[in-house]
C-alpha positions, 0 to 999 in steps of 0.5 A, a space after each residue: 302427085 309429088 314433084 319428085 314423082 313427077 320428075 321420075 315419071 318425066 325421066 322414064 318417059 324421056 328415056 322410052 322416046 330416045 329408046 325408040 328413036 334409036 332402036 325403032 321399039 320401045 324398051 322392056 320393063 327389064 331395061 327400063 329398070 336397069 337404066 333407073 335402078 328400080 325393079 320391073 314391078 316399080 317400072 310397071 307401076 310408073 307405066 300404069 301411071 303414064 297410061 292413066 295420064 294418057 302419055 302411053 297405051 299398052 297392049 295386054 300380052 304383047 312384049 314391048 307393047 308400049 305405044 307413045 301418045 305423048 309428042 317427043 321432041 328431037 332430043 329425047 324431052 317431051 313437046 
């Protein structure tokens, strides 16, 4: 994986940690896309990569069906 792709994955994961801490549920694909100026399809591909890396689990067919498997620090950064 290229370093810039890894940084983008890390940034999106940190956003998901912060969002879930504040809202008590994970962000939608549209919210991820809007925050990072990417399409929902591109956001889905990033989530696919995170799932393959074991950072998240997704429940198919469920809105906001993302479970964070990797730890989040107090400020939204990963442990």
